[in-house]
C-alpha positions as CSV (number, residue, x, y, z in Angstrom):
1,X,-17.1,-11.6,12.2
2,X,-14.0,-9.5,13.0
3,X,-13.6,-6.2,11.1
4,X,-10.0,-5.8,9.8
5,X,-10.7,-2.2,9.0
6,X,-10.7,-1.4,12.7
7,X,-7.0,-2.2,12.8
8,X,-6.3,0.3,10.1
9,X,-8.3,3.0,11.9
10,X,-6.4,2.2,15.1
11,X,-3.1,2.7,13.5
12,X,-4.1,6.1,12.0
13,X,-5.6,7.2,15.4
14,X,-2.2,7.5,17.0
15,X,-1.8,11.2,15.9
16,X,1.5,10.6,14.1
17,X,2.3,10.1,10.5
18,X,2.6,6.4,9.8
19,X,5.1,4.7,7.6
20,X,3.6,2.2,5.1
21,X,6.1,0.5,2.9
22,X,5.1,-1.4,-0.2
23,X,6.7,-4.7,-1.1
24,X,6.0,-7.3,-3.8
25,X,5.0,-10.7,-2.6
26,X,7.3,-13.4,-4.0
27,X,10.3,-11.1,-4.8
28,X,13.1,-12.0,-5.2
29,X,11.6,-15.3,-4.1
30,X,8.8,-16.5,-1.8
31,X,10.8,-17.1,1.4
32,X,13.0,-14.0,1.1
33,X,9.9,-11.8,0.5
34,X,8.3,-13.0,3.7
35,X,11.5,-12.4,5.7
36,X,11.7,-8.9,4.2
37,X,8.1,-8.0,5.1
38,X,8.6,-9.3,8.6
39,X,11.8,-7.3,8.9
40,X,10.0,-4.2,7.8
41,X,7.3,-4.7,10.4
42,X,10.0,-5.2,13.1
43,X,11.9,-2.0,12.0
44,X,9.1,0.5,12.2
45,X,6.6,-0.1,9.4
46,X,3.2,0.5,11.0
47,X,1.2,-0.8,8.1
48,X,2.3,-2.5,4.8
49,X,1.1,-2.5,1.3
50,X,1.7,-6.0,-0.1
51,X,1.9,-6.3,-3.9
52,X,-0.1,-9.0,-5.7
53,X,2.0,-9.7,-8.8
54,X,0.3,-9.1,-12.1
55,X,1.6,-9.1,-15.7
56,X,0.3,-5.6,-16.6
57,X,0.8,-3.3,-13.6
58,X,-0.2,-0.1,-15.3
59,X,0.3,2.2,-12.3
60,X,3.9,0.9,-11.6
61,X,7.2,2.1,-12.9
62,X,10.2,-0.1,-13.9
63,X,11.3,-1.1,-10.4
64,X,8.0,-2.6,-9.3
65,X,7.2,-3.9,-12.8
66,X,10.5,-5.9,-12.6
67,X,9.7,-7.2,-9.1
68,X,6.3,-8.4,-10.2
69,X,7.6,-10.1,-13.3
70,X,10.2,-12.0,-11.3
71,X,7.6,-13.0,-8.8
72,X,5.3,-14.3,-11.5
73,X,8.2,-16.2,-13.1
74,X,8.8,-17.7,-9.6
75,X,5.3,-19.1,-9.6
76,X,3.5,-16.5,-7.5
77,X,-0.3,-16.9,-7.8
78,X,-3.2,-15.3,-6.0
79,X,-3.4,-18.3,-3.7
80,X,0.3,-18.2,-2.9
81,X,-0.1,-14.6,-2.0
82,X,-2.8,-15.6,0.4
83,X,-0.6,-18.3,1.8
84,X,2.1,-15.7,2.3
85,X,-0.1,-13.5,4.3
86,X,-1.3,-16.4,6.4
87,X,2.3,-17.4,7.1
88,X,3.2,-13.9,8.1
89,X,0.3,-13.8,10.6
90,X,1.4,-17.2,11.9
91,X,4.9,-15.7,12.5
92,X,3.2,-13.1,14.7
93,X,3.4,-10.1,12.3
94,X,0.4,-8.1,13.4
95,X,0.5,-4.8,11.5
96,X,-2.3,-4.1,9.1
97,X,-1.8,-5.4,5.5
98,X,-3.3,-3.6,2.5
99,X,-3.3,-6.0,-0.5
100,X,-2.4,-4.0,-3.6
101,X,-3.3,-5.5,-6.9
102,X,-5.1,-5.1,-10.2
103,X,-8.7,-6.0,-10.9
104,X,-8.2,-8.7,-13.5
105,X,-6.8,-11.4,-11.2
106,X,-9.4,-10.5,-8.6
107,X,-12.2,-10.8,-11.2
108,X,-10.8,-14.1,-12.4
109,X,-10.6,-15.4,-8.8
110,X,-14.2,-14.3,-8.1
111,X,-15.0,-11.2,-6.1
112,X,-16.6,-12.8,-3.1
113,X,-14.2,-15.8,-2.9
114,X,-11.3,-13.3,-3.1
115,X,-12.6,-11.0,-0.4
116,X,-13.6,-13.9,1.8
117,X,-10.2,-15.6,1.5
118,X,-8.4,-12.3,2.1
119,X,-10.4,-11.8,5.3
120,X,-9.7,-15.3,6.5
121,X,-5.9,-15.1,6.1
122,X,-5.5,-11.7,7.7
123,X,-5.6,-9.0,5.1
124,X,-7.1,-5.7,6.3
125,X,-7.9,-4.0,3.1
126,X,-7.3,-3.4,-0.6
127,X,-5.7,-0.9,-3.0
128,X,-6.8,-1.5,-6.6
129,X,-5.5,1.2,-8.9
130,X,-7.5,0.2,-12.0
131,X,-10.9,-0.1,-10.3
132,X,-12.9,3.1,-10.6
133,X,-15.7,3.7,-8.1
134,X,-18.3,3.7,-10.9
135,X,-17.5,0.0,-11.4
136,X,-16.8,-0.9,-7.8
137,X,-20.2,-1.2,-6.1
138,X,-20.2,-5.0,-5.8
139,X,-16.6,-5.0,-4.5
140,X,-17.4,-2.2,-2.1
141,X,-20.4,-4.1,-0.7
142,X,-18.2,-7.1,-0.1
143,X,-15.6,-5.0,1.7
144,X,-18.4,-3.6,3.9
145,X,-19.8,-7.1,4.6
146,X,-16.4,-8.4,5.6
147,X,-15.3,-5.3,7.4
148,X,-12.4,-4.6,5.0
149,X,-10.7,-1.4,4.0
150,X,-10.7,-0.1,0.4
151,X,-8.5,2.9,-0.6
152,X,-9.0,4.8,-3.8
153,X,-6.2,6.8,-5.5
154,X,-6.4,10.5,-6.1
155,X,-4.0,12.3,-8.5
156,X,-2.9,15.9,-8.4
157,X,-5.0,16.7,-11.5
158,X,-8.2,15.3,-10.0
159,X,-11.1,17.8,-10.2
160,X,-13.0,18.7,-7.0
161,X,-16.0,16.6,-7.8
162,X,-13.8,13.5,-8.3
163,X,-11.9,14.2,-5.1
164,X,-15.2,14.4,-3.2
165,X,-16.4,11.1,-4.8
166,X,-13.3,9.1,-3.9
167,X,-13.1,10.6,-0.4
168,X,-16.7,9.5,0.2
169,X,-16.1,6.0,-1.1
170,X,-12.8,5.2,0.5
171,X,-12.8,3.0,3.6
172,X,-9.8,3.3,5.9
173,X,-7.8,5.9,4.2
174,X,-7.4,7.7,0.8
175,X,-4.3,7.2,-1.3
176,X,-2.9,10.5,-2.7
177,X,-0.5,10.1,-5.7
178,X,2.2,12.7,-5.3
179,X,2.9,13.0,-9.1
180,X,1.1,12.5,-12.4
181,X,2.7,9.3,-13.7
182,X,3.8,5.9,-12.4
183,X,5.6,4.7,-9.3
184,X,9.3,5.1,-8.9
185,X,11.9,6.7,-6.7
186,X,12.5,10.4,-7.5
187,X,15.2,12.9,-6.5
188,X,12.7,15.6,-5.8
189,X,9.0,15.7,-4.9
190,X,6.5,18.0,-6.7
191,X,6.6,21.6,-5.3
192,X,2.8,21.5,-5.5
193,X,2.4,18.4,-3.3
194,X,1.7,20.3,-0.1
195,X,-1.0,22.4,-1.8
196,X,-2.6,19.2,-3.3
197,X,-2.8,17.6,0.1
198,X,-4.2,20.8,1.6
199,X,-6.8,21.0,-1.2
200,X,-7.9,17.4,-0.6
201,X,-7.9,17.9,3.2
202,X,-10.3,20.8,2.9
203,X,-12.8,18.4,1.3
204,X,-12.1,15.3,3.4
205,X,-14.3,13.9,6.2
206,X,-12.3,14.0,9.5
207,X,-12.4,10.2,9.7
208,X,-10.6,9.6,6.4
209,X,-6.8,9.8,6.7
210,X,-4.7,10.9,3.7
211,X,-1.6,8.8,2.8
212,X,0.8,10.0,0.1
213,X,2.8,7.7,-2.2
214,X,4.6,7.5,-5.5
215,X,8.2,8.9,-5.7
216,X,9.0,9.2,-2.0
217,X,12.4,7.7,-1.4
218,X,14.6,9.4,1.2
219,X,14.4,10.2,4.9
220,X,14.4,13.9,4.1
221,X,11.4,13.5,1.8
222,X,9.6,11.4,4.4
223,X,10.3,14.0,7.0
224,X,9.0,16.8,4.7
225,X,5.8,14.9,3.7
226,X,5.1,14.0,7.3
227,X,4.4,17.7,8.0
228,X,1.1,17.5,6.1
229,X,0.2,13.8,5.5
230,X,-1.2,11.1,7.8
231,X,0.6,8.3,6.1
232,X,3.6,7.8,3.8
233,X,4.0,5.0,1.3
234,X,7.5,4.0,0.0
235,X,7.8,1.2,-2.5
236,X,10.4,1.5,-5.3
237,X,13.1,2.9,-3.1
238,X,12.7,-0.1,-0.7
239,X,13.0,-2.6,-3.6
240,X,16.1,-0.7,-4.9
241,X,17.7,-1.0,-1.4
242,X,17.0,-4.7,-1.5
243,X,18.4,-5.1,-5.0
244,X,21.6,-3.3,-4.2
245,X,22.6,-5.4,-1.2
246,X,24.0,-8.9,-0.8
247,X,21.8,-9.2,2.3
248,X,18.3,-8.1,1.2
249,X,16.6,-8.7,4.5
250,X,19.1,-6.6,6.4
251,X,19.0,-3.9,3.7
252,X,15.2,-3.7,4.0
253,X,15.4,-3.5,7.8
254,X,18.0,-0.8,7.8
255,X,16.2,1.2,5.1
256,X,12.8,1.1,6.9
257,X,14.4,1.9,10.3
258,X,16.1,5.0,8.7
259,X,12.8,6.2,7.3
260,X,11.0,5.6,10.5
261,X,13.6,7.5,12.5
262,X,12.9,10.5,10.1
263,X,9.4,10.5,11.5
264,X,10.4,10.7,15.2
């Protein structure tokens, strides 16, 4: 059995900060979302976080909430998301995919069928904001069995004991939330972000990269965060760029290319 987590590790082993855009599967419609994700991969995204639409995305702000609602209204289901990943792989898109979703649809689908199907279509790992490690043992065991990544989220107000727990339990990388709150593009990043990353880094095993997300939206912000993070996640700003253009695929490509150039 192949181990998709190895592709995640390979990307992070390049000794440069990687760009990991988030995009909602099925937004603004199924086919356009696939074209956007492919364009992002061709324009410098080294890994992507693919959003599994859910009706109550509690960690997400208005931009991503809107995109998931539209995707659901378009008929996106868990199986259609798997089909989308399978089609992207058939097109030759080879970068690692982290499937980002909430626990309710996963539980409804069935834990092992969900992880097994994700593995078979080409998903590399999972980000599940509402799954605490205290309740994740079965899911973690399945990820280990199928060789999948699992990234927990740490917030700036996490106490040291919590930081250590989530670092120990993450597989692939740990997701650092840059602000206390929900996702969404912001004009300025927290002045304490660098210290937060430094604090987590001091407790982190050397083989667990740290990726920062929530609120990062401009090339200057990407350039700044790259000085102390292993990965940068940009979601709402990408969707905003898509929404503001008559050519959403080109807008996504141009936006990701600009962010990637900020890392060079």
